[in-house]
VEXMIVEX-946642 format. One record per residue (C-alpha): residue in one letter; x, y, z. Coordinates in steps of 0.1 Angstrom, whole numbers, padded with zeros to 4 digits, always signed. Example, Ala and Ser with C-alpha at 12.3 -4.5 7.8 and 13.67 -1.06 7.14 Angstrom:
<sites>
A+0123-0045+0078;S+0137-0011+0071;
</sites>
This chain:
<sites>
X+2953+2194-0204;X+2949+2156-0203;X+2957+2131-0231;X+2922+2131-0245;X+2921+2169-0248;X+2956+2169-0263;X+2947+2142-0288;X+2916+2159-0302;X+2934+2193-0302;X+2962+2178-0323;X+2937+2162-0346;X+2918+2195-0350;X+2950+2214-0358;X+2961+2187-0384;X+2926+2186-0400;X+2925+2224-0402;X+2959+2226-0418;X+2947+2201-0444;X+2912+2214-0448;X+2915+2220-0486;X+2923+2183-0491;X+2892+2170-0473;X+2859+2163-0489;X+2828+2167-0468;X+2824+2179-0432;X+2844+2168-0402;X+2829+2169-0367;X+2850+2166-0336;X+2829+2155-0307;X+2836+2151-0270;X+2813+2126-0253;X+2803+2138-0219;X+2799+2112-0191;X+2817+2086-0214;X+2827+2063-0186;X+2791+2057-0176;X+2778+2055-0211;X+2749+2079-0208;X+2767+2108-0226;X+2765+2092-0260;X+2727+2088-0258;X+2723+2124-0249;X+2745+2134-0279;X+2725+2113-0303;X+2692+2125-0289;X+2703+2161-0293;X+2713+2156-0329;X+2751+2154-0328;X+2752+2124-0351;X+2728+2138-0378;X+2744+2136-0413;X+2773+2116-0400;X+2784+2087-0423;X+2814+2075-0403;X+2828+2077-0368;X+2863+2072-0356;X+2866+2071-0318;X+2894+2073-0294;X+2897+2061-0259;X+2928+2060-0238;X+2931+2025-0223;X+2958+2024-0196;X+2961+1986-0196;X+2969+1984-0233;X+3006+1978-0240;X+3026+2009-0245;X+3031+2019-0281;X+3002+1998-0294;X+2969+2007-0311;X+2939+1985-0306;X+2909+1986-0329;X+2874+1973-0330;X+2849+1975-0359;X+2813+1982-0349;X+2783+2002-0361;X+2761+2029-0347;X+2724+2020-0345;
</sites>
């Protein structure tokens, strides 16, 4: 299991353990072909983003300094 799989698995376990505290629906999505960029379009075209009001993404970036978190604000169109 790679770091991306471990990260979403850990998030899923945490969210499930705190399900009663959450309002609304949480979707955990894996983007296929994310390095080439085509996977997101397929997901949107197939309805994965319907009824989604916010997205929090994760990408492992090997050149980022160890122990840091980098953020970027954007929007889906």
